C-alpha positions as CSV (number, residue, x, y, z in Angstrom):
1,M,-0.1,0.0,0.2
2,M,1.3,3.4,-1.0
3,G,2.0,5.7,1.9
4,R,1.1,9.5,1.9
5,Q,3.2,12.1,3.6
6,P,1.1,14.1,6.1
7,N,1.2,17.7,6.6
8,Q,4.2,18.8,8.6
9,Q,3.5,20.2,12.0
10,P,6.6,22.2,13.4
11,K,7.7,21.1,16.7
12,L,8.2,23.3,19.7
13,F,10.8,21.3,21.4
14,Y,13.4,19.0,20.2
15,E,14.6,17.2,23.2
16,R,16.8,14.5,21.6
17,I,18.7,16.5,18.8
18,N,22.3,15.8,19.2
19,L,24.3,17.5,16.5
20,D,27.5,15.6,17.4
21,Q,25.5,12.3,16.5
22,R,24.5,13.8,13.2
23,I,28.0,14.4,12.0
24,R,29.5,11.0,10.6
25,S,32.8,10.0,12.0
26,D,34.8,10.3,8.9
27,H,33.6,13.9,8.0
28,L,36.4,16.2,7.2
29,L,35.1,18.7,9.7
30,R,35.3,16.5,12.4
31,Q,39.0,15.4,11.6
32,I,39.8,19.1,11.5
33,A,38.0,19.5,14.7
34,Q,40.1,16.7,16.3
35,H,43.5,17.4,15.3
36,I,43.7,21.2,14.8
37,D,43.9,23.6,17.5
38,F,42.1,27.0,17.0
39,D,42.4,28.3,20.5
40,F,45.8,29.6,19.6
41,I,44.3,32.6,18.0
42,Y,43.3,34.1,21.6
43,R,47.0,34.7,22.1
44,E,47.7,36.0,18.6
45,V,44.9,38.7,18.6
46,Q,44.3,39.8,22.1
47,D,46.4,42.8,21.7
48,T,43.7,44.1,19.1
49,Y,40.6,43.9,21.4
50,G,39.9,46.4,24.3
51,A,39.2,45.8,28.1
52,N,35.8,47.3,27.8
53,G,32.8,47.5,25.3
54,N,30.7,44.9,24.0
55,V,31.6,41.3,23.8
56,S,33.1,40.2,20.5
57,V,32.5,36.9,18.7
58,P,35.0,34.4,20.1
59,P,38.2,34.6,17.8
60,P,38.2,30.8,17.2
61,V,34.9,30.9,15.7
62,I,35.6,33.8,13.3
63,L,38.9,31.7,12.3
64,K,36.6,28.5,11.6
65,V,34.1,30.5,9.5
66,M,36.9,32.0,7.3
67,L,38.2,28.4,6.9
68,L,34.6,27.3,5.9
69,L,34.5,30.2,3.3
70,V,37.6,29.1,1.6
71,L,37.3,25.2,2.2
72,Y,33.7,24.9,0.6
73,N,34.7,28.0,-1.9
74,V,31.5,29.7,-1.0
75,R,31.0,32.8,-3.2
76,S,30.7,35.4,-0.8
77,E,30.5,36.1,3.1
78,R,27.0,37.1,2.9
79,E,26.0,33.7,1.3
80,L,28.2,31.7,3.8
81,I,26.3,33.4,6.9
82,A,22.8,32.8,5.0
83,T,23.6,29.2,4.5
84,L,25.1,28.6,7.9
85,P,21.7,27.9,9.9
86,E,20.9,25.4,6.9
87,R,24.3,23.5,7.5
88,L,24.3,21.0,10.5
89,D,27.9,20.3,9.9
90,W,28.8,24.0,9.8
91,L,26.8,24.6,13.0
92,W,28.5,21.8,14.8
93,F,32.1,22.7,13.6
94,L,31.4,26.2,15.1
95,G,30.1,24.8,18.3
96,L,26.7,26.6,17.6
97,D,23.3,25.0,18.4
98,L,20.2,24.9,16.1
99,D,18.5,28.0,18.1
100,D,21.8,30.1,18.3
101,E,21.8,33.6,16.8
102,V,24.1,33.6,13.7
103,F,26.2,37.0,13.7
104,N,26.4,39.5,10.8
105,H,28.6,38.9,8.1
106,S,30.4,42.2,8.6
107,V,31.9,40.6,11.7
108,L,34.3,38.9,9.3
109,S,35.6,41.9,7.3
110,K,35.9,43.9,10.5
111,A,38.0,40.9,12.2
112,R,40.3,41.0,9.2
113,A,40.9,44.6,9.4
114,R,41.6,44.4,13.1
115,W,43.9,41.2,12.9
116,G,45.7,41.8,10.0
117,T,47.8,39.2,8.1
118,E,50.0,37.9,10.7
119,A,47.4,36.1,12.6
120,F,46.8,34.0,9.4
121,K,50.3,33.6,8.6
122,R,50.8,32.2,12.3
123,F,48.1,29.7,11.6
124,F,49.8,28.7,8.3
125,E,53.1,28.1,10.1
126,R,51.4,26.1,12.9
127,I,50.1,23.8,10.4
128,V,53.3,23.3,8.7
129,S,54.8,22.8,12.2
130,Q,52.4,19.9,12.7
131,C,53.3,18.0,9.6
132,V,56.9,18.5,10.2
133,T,56.1,17.0,13.8
134,V,54.6,14.0,12.3
135,G,57.4,13.5,9.5
136,L,55.4,14.6,6.7
137,V,58.3,17.4,5.6
138,D,61.8,16.1,4.6
139,G,62.9,19.7,4.1
140,R,65.9,18.9,2.2
141,K,64.6,19.2,-1.5
142,L,62.2,22.1,-2.3
143,F,60.3,22.9,-5.4
144,M,59.2,26.5,-6.5
145,D,57.0,28.0,-8.9
146,S,54.3,30.9,-9.1
147,C,51.0,31.3,-10.5
148,L,48.7,34.4,-11.4
149,V,45.7,35.4,-9.5
150,Q,43.0,37.5,-11.2
151,A,42.3,40.7,-9.1
152,N,38.9,41.3,-7.8
153,A,38.7,44.4,-10.3
154,S,37.8,45.2,-13.9
155,N,40.2,46.3,-16.7
156,N,37.9,49.1,-16.9
157,S,39.0,50.4,-13.7
158,V,42.6,51.1,-15.1
159,V,43.2,54.9,-15.7
160,S,46.3,57.1,-16.2
161,T,48.1,58.5,-13.4
162,E,48.4,61.6,-15.4
163,S,44.5,62.1,-15.6
164,L,44.5,62.0,-11.9
165,K,46.8,64.7,-10.9
166,R,44.3,67.4,-11.2
167,Y,42.1,65.8,-8.9
168,L,44.8,65.7,-6.0
169,N,45.0,68.8,-3.7
170,K,48.6,70.2,-3.2
171,G,48.9,68.9,0.5
172,Y,48.3,65.4,-0.9
173,Q,50.7,65.8,-3.5
174,K,53.4,67.3,-1.3
175,L,52.8,64.3,1.3
176,Q,53.1,61.7,-1.6
177,E,56.2,63.1,-2.6
178,R,57.9,62.9,0.8
179,L,56.6,59.3,1.0
180,D,58.2,58.7,-2.4
181,E,61.6,59.9,-1.1
182,A,61.5,58.1,2.1
183,E,60.8,54.5,0.6
184,P,62.1,53.3,-2.8
185,P,59.3,52.4,-5.3
186,L,58.3,48.8,-5.5
187,E,59.6,47.3,-8.7
188,V,56.9,47.2,-11.2
189,P,58.2,46.2,-14.5
190,G,56.5,47.2,-17.7
191,A,55.2,50.8,-19.1
192,A,51.6,50.0,-18.4
193,N,52.2,49.7,-14.5
194,Q,54.4,52.7,-14.3
195,T,51.8,55.1,-16.0
196,H,48.7,53.4,-15.2
197,I,46.5,52.2,-12.0
198,S,43.3,50.7,-11.1
199,T,41.0,52.9,-9.2
200,T,39.2,49.8,-7.8
201,D,42.3,47.7,-6.7
202,P,45.5,49.9,-6.7
203,D,47.7,47.0,-5.4
204,A,46.9,45.0,-8.7
205,A,49.2,45.2,-11.7
206,V,48.5,44.7,-15.4
207,V,49.9,41.7,-16.5
208,R,49.9,39.6,-19.8
209,R,51.1,36.1,-20.2
210,G,51.4,34.4,-23.7
211,G,48.9,35.6,-26.0
212,G,46.1,36.6,-23.8
213,K,44.8,39.9,-23.1
214,P,46.5,42.1,-20.3
215,R,44.5,41.5,-16.9
216,L,44.9,42.9,-13.4
217,N,46.5,40.2,-11.5
218,Y,48.4,39.3,-8.3
219,Q,50.8,36.5,-7.9
220,V,51.4,33.8,-5.6
221,H,54.8,32.2,-5.0
222,R,55.0,28.7,-3.3
223,A,57.8,26.4,-2.1
224,V,56.8,22.7,-1.9
225,D,58.5,20.0,0.1
226,E,58.9,16.7,-2.1
227,H,58.1,14.2,0.7
228,C,54.3,14.7,0.9
229,E,54.0,18.1,-1.1
230,V,53.3,20.1,1.9
231,I,53.6,23.9,1.2
232,T,56.2,25.0,3.4
233,A,56.4,28.7,2.2
234,T,54.1,31.0,0.4
235,E,54.2,34.7,-0.6
236,V,51.8,37.0,-2.6
237,T,53.0,39.9,-4.6
238,T,51.6,41.9,-7.5
239,G,51.4,40.3,-10.7
240,S,54.2,42.2,-12.2
241,V,57.1,40.9,-9.6
242,H,59.3,38.4,-11.2
243,E,59.3,35.0,-9.6
244,A,63.1,34.9,-9.5
245,H,63.1,37.6,-7.2
246,R,61.5,35.7,-4.3
247,M,63.7,32.7,-4.4
248,S,65.8,33.9,-1.4
249,S,62.7,34.8,0.8
250,L,61.0,31.4,0.0
251,L,64.1,29.5,1.0
252,D,64.5,31.6,4.2
253,A,60.6,31.2,5.1
254,H,61.1,27.3,4.6
255,E,64.0,27.0,7.1
256,H,62.2,29.3,9.5
257,N,58.9,27.3,9.1
258,T,60.3,23.7,9.2
259,G,63.8,24.1,11.1
260,V,65.6,22.7,8.0
261,A,67.6,24.3,5.5
262,A,67.0,23.2,2.0
263,E,69.9,21.2,0.2
264,V,68.3,21.3,-3.2
265,C,66.1,24.0,-4.9
266,V,64.3,23.1,-7.9
267,A,62.7,25.5,-10.2
268,D,62.3,26.4,-13.9
269,S,64.6,28.7,-15.9
270,K,62.8,31.8,-14.8
271,Y,64.6,31.5,-11.7
272,G,68.1,30.8,-13.4
273,T,69.4,34.4,-12.8
274,I,73.0,35.4,-11.9
275,E,71.9,36.4,-8.4
276,N,70.0,33.4,-7.6
277,Y,72.9,31.1,-8.8
278,L,75.1,33.0,-6.6
279,S,72.8,33.1,-3.7
280,C,72.6,29.3,-3.7
281,H,76.1,29.0,-3.8
282,D,76.7,31.3,-0.9
283,R,74.0,29.1,1.1
284,G,75.4,25.8,0.2
285,V,72.2,24.9,-1.9
286,K,72.4,22.9,-5.2
287,S,70.6,24.6,-7.9
288,H,68.4,22.5,-10.1
289,F,67.0,25.2,-12.3
290,G,67.9,26.2,-15.5
291,S,69.7,29.4,-16.9
292,L,67.5,32.2,-17.9
293,E,70.4,33.4,-20.1
294,L,70.6,30.2,-21.8
295,G,66.8,29.6,-22.2
296,Q,66.7,33.1,-24.0
297,R,69.7,32.3,-26.2
298,G,68.9,32.4,-30.0
299,T,65.6,34.4,-29.6
300,G,64.8,37.9,-30.6
301,R,67.9,40.1,-31.5
302,Q,70.1,36.8,-30.6
303,A,68.7,34.9,-33.5
304,G,71.1,33.7,-35.7
305,I,74.0,35.0,-33.7
306,I,76.9,32.8,-32.9
307,P,76.5,31.8,-29.0
308,K,79.1,32.9,-26.4
309,E,79.9,29.2,-26.0
310,S,81.8,29.3,-29.3
311,F,84.3,31.8,-27.9
312,A,87.2,30.2,-26.0
313,Y,88.5,31.8,-22.8
314,D,91.8,32.0,-22.3
315,E,92.4,32.4,-18.3
316,A,96.1,33.1,-18.7
317,E,95.7,35.8,-20.8
318,D,92.6,37.0,-19.5
319,C,90.9,37.1,-23.0
320,F,88.4,35.5,-25.1
321,I,89.4,34.0,-28.7
322,C,86.4,34.2,-31.2
323,P,85.9,31.6,-34.0
324,A,87.9,33.4,-36.5
325,G,90.8,33.5,-34.0
326,E,90.6,37.3,-32.9
327,R,91.1,38.2,-29.2
328,L,88.4,40.0,-27.2
329,T,90.4,41.9,-24.4
330,R,89.2,43.3,-21.1
331,R,87.8,46.8,-21.6
332,R,85.8,48.1,-18.7
333,F,83.8,46.8,-15.5
334,N,80.4,47.3,-14.7
335,T,79.6,48.1,-11.1
336,Q,76.2,47.6,-11.2
337,R,75.9,44.0,-12.7
338,Q,79.6,43.1,-11.5
339,H,80.9,42.0,-14.8
340,W,83.9,42.7,-17.2
341,E,83.2,43.4,-20.7
342,Y,85.4,42.1,-23.3
343,T,85.6,43.7,-26.8
344,A,87.5,43.2,-30.1
345,P,88.8,46.1,-32.2
346,R,86.2,47.6,-34.2
347,K,88.1,47.7,-37.7
348,R,88.9,43.9,-37.2
349,C,85.3,43.0,-36.6
350,A,84.2,45.0,-39.5
351,Q,86.7,43.1,-42.0
352,C,85.9,39.6,-40.6
353,A,84.0,37.2,-42.6
354,L,81.8,36.0,-39.9
355,Q,80.9,39.4,-38.9
356,P,77.3,39.0,-40.0
357,Q,76.7,35.9,-38.0
358,C,78.5,37.2,-35.0
359,T,77.2,40.5,-34.1
360,R,74.7,43.2,-35.2
361,S,76.4,45.9,-33.5
362,Q,78.4,48.3,-35.5
363,A,80.9,48.7,-32.6
364,G,81.8,45.1,-33.1
365,R,81.2,42.0,-30.8
366,S,81.4,41.9,-27.0
367,L,81.1,39.5,-24.3
368,K,80.8,39.6,-20.3
369,R,82.3,37.6,-17.9
370,H,81.1,38.0,-14.2
371,K,83.4,38.6,-11.3
372,R,82.6,35.5,-9.9
373,Q,82.2,33.3,-13.0
374,R,83.7,30.1,-11.7
375,E,81.1,30.0,-9.0
376,L,78.5,30.8,-11.8
377,D,79.7,28.0,-14.0
378,R,79.8,25.3,-11.2
379,M,76.1,26.1,-10.3
380,R,75.0,26.0,-13.7
381,S,76.9,22.5,-14.3
382,Q,74.6,21.3,-11.4
383,A,71.6,22.5,-13.0
384,E,72.5,20.7,-16.3
385,S,73.6,17.5,-14.5
386,A,71.3,14.3,-14.8
387,P,69.7,14.8,-11.3
388,G,68.9,18.6,-12.2
389,R,67.2,17.5,-15.4
390,R,65.2,14.7,-13.6
391,D,64.2,17.1,-10.7
392,R,62.9,19.7,-13.1
393,K,60.9,17.3,-14.9
394,T,59.4,16.2,-11.3
395,R,58.9,19.9,-10.9
396,Q,56.2,20.3,-13.6
397,H,54.2,17.7,-12.3
398,L,54.3,18.4,-8.5
399,M,53.6,22.2,-8.8
400,E,51.0,21.9,-11.3
401,R,49.4,19.3,-8.7
402,S,50.1,21.9,-5.9
403,F,48.2,24.7,-7.8
404,G,45.8,22.6,-9.4
405,R,44.5,21.3,-5.9
406,G,44.0,25.0,-4.9
407,T,41.7,25.7,-7.7
408,R,39.2,24.1,-5.8
409,Y,39.4,26.6,-3.2
410,G,39.4,29.5,-5.5
411,I,43.1,30.3,-5.7
412,K,42.8,31.7,-9.2
413,Q,40.3,34.4,-8.1
414,A,41.1,36.9,-5.5
415,R,38.0,37.1,-3.1
416,W,38.9,40.6,-1.8
417,R,41.0,43.7,-2.9
418,R,44.1,45.0,-2.0
419,L,47.5,42.9,-1.4
420,W,47.0,42.3,2.3
421,R,43.7,40.7,1.9
422,V,45.0,38.5,-1.0
423,E,47.8,37.1,1.3
424,I,45.1,36.3,3.9
425,Q,43.2,34.4,1.1
426,E,46.6,32.6,0.2
427,Y,47.5,31.8,3.7
428,L,44.1,30.2,4.3
429,T,44.3,28.2,0.9
430,A,47.6,27.0,1.6
431,T,46.8,26.1,5.2
432,I,43.6,24.0,4.0
433,Q,46.0,22.1,1.4
434,N,48.4,21.1,4.0
435,M,45.4,20.3,6.5
436,V,44.2,17.8,4.2
437,V,47.5,15.9,3.7
438,L,48.0,16.2,7.6
439,I,44.5,14.6,8.3
440,R,44.8,12.1,5.4
441,Y,47.7,10.7,7.1
442,L,46.4,10.7,10.6
443,K,43.3,9.0,9.5
444,E,45.2,6.3,7.7
445,P,48.9,6.5,8.2
446,L,50.0,3.4,6.7
447,R,48.0,3.9,3.5
448,A,49.1,7.6,3.2
449,M,52.6,6.6,3.7
450,G,52.5,3.9,1.0
451,K,51.5,6.6,-1.5
452,V,54.6,8.3,-0.5
453,L,56.9,5.5,-0.4
454,S,56.5,4.3,-4.0
455,P,57.5,7.3,-5.7
456,A,60.3,8.2,-3.3
457,M,61.7,4.7,-3.7
458,S,61.5,4.9,-7.4
459,R,63.3,8.3,-7.4
460,R,66.1,7.2,-5.0
461,G,66.9,3.7,-6.5
462,G,64.9,2.0,-3.5
463,D,67.1,3.0,-0.9
464,T,64.6,4.9,1.0
465,L,64.2,2.5,3.9
466,N,67.9,2.0,4.4
467,R,68.8,5.6,5.2
468,P,69.7,6.0,8.9
469,R,67.3,8.9,9.8
470,T,64.4,8.3,7.4
471,P,61.1,10.3,8.3
472,I,59.0,7.2,7.3
473,V,60.3,5.2,10.0
474,N,60.0,8.2,12.5
475,V,56.2,8.7,11.3
476,L,55.4,5.0,12.1
477,T,57.1,4.9,15.3
478,R,55.5,8.2,16.6
479,Q,51.8,6.9,15.5
480,M,52.4,3.5,17.0
481,A,53.2,5.2,20.3
482,V,49.9,7.3,19.9
483,L,47.9,4.2,19.2
484,Y,49.0,2.0,22.1
């Protein structure tokens, strides 16, 4: 017999409702609540609250709500607060009951402005520290890359800075001049960013990659550990900042967050600048990234030109010998770039049969040799070694996975405007990605580590378990101690 649903009569009392019993044991939020401590935020933000006045929403609740916003990639804070009473799992995670009043969405924006970026940075560092404690971070080999984040502003908001000057009063102009003298301007390459600005998001920069249209973007820079692909360091800059300039700061942040200094740095050829090679040499870090200079060789104005490698350097005479047998002697020293310039006599270059293939300059061919050329050659040989090429191939897939996993949390689109708010978004995104790795291990340690063992043993020749201080053995030992 077919049953029919009666008209539902709202109940006045729910005596047997227990939210904890309605959340399944393997729910992600239950795992997060079990293994992640949110009460630390009391200490981090206590200086931002006064002793008198209205009682605020507890800081752990605010932090959890912001975590839900990114974790479930909710479109806006208004929508999140409006949906909150309908989600039992969210209410349970926040420690609220069915009849509790939900606060206004403006509490979140006010908390972000009050706390700043430091509280969220500390949250990210604490999760990285937990991953290090259970052995999910090896710390010795670091992979780096960056991705563009589309700003929350329209291209139509970009205007010329010259057109805005007539709207500024004289007092503001004098103040701006003093600020410009006190602080050097940020590096913003490109003519568009030097003469134009977005009235909606002044921190965003106009960037064009490939054949696409110019867009307002920020840029996320990440350092990922090889062992379990934990994000150990992250930064956010304007989209016009070249990723090569953030290598040293990422290495410093990695060491600060993990307590382990990287021994190998893996990146693409965009990081292969002279400054980065010498920085790795001074740090004692192996440079497994290709040379930017060699990558651009044979393109643009250098197309069809005899490469520098065809010139033999005579160390005893301190000169270069060209393919035609002519000597290029030292002429001048560039103090800014720290290199010597070697040139051949102009008349002899003009009479040489190889001149059309050697240079397009009427002054003749010139070569540059850095003051620390020996160290540069040593670091470039490391990059072109078999392990270096193998690591760069691994980096392509590893970093793509890291940013690909971030897309489900909205990493490609800025939620808010201004640089410091985009930094908060990236700290939350990176924290969630690391949290998922941590919880997956804590939930099923043997299965999680088994996924790591296979690729690690294949890359290292199967000797992973034979190393004296392998993190995997330490992990299993700690987990057995917890279980028993």
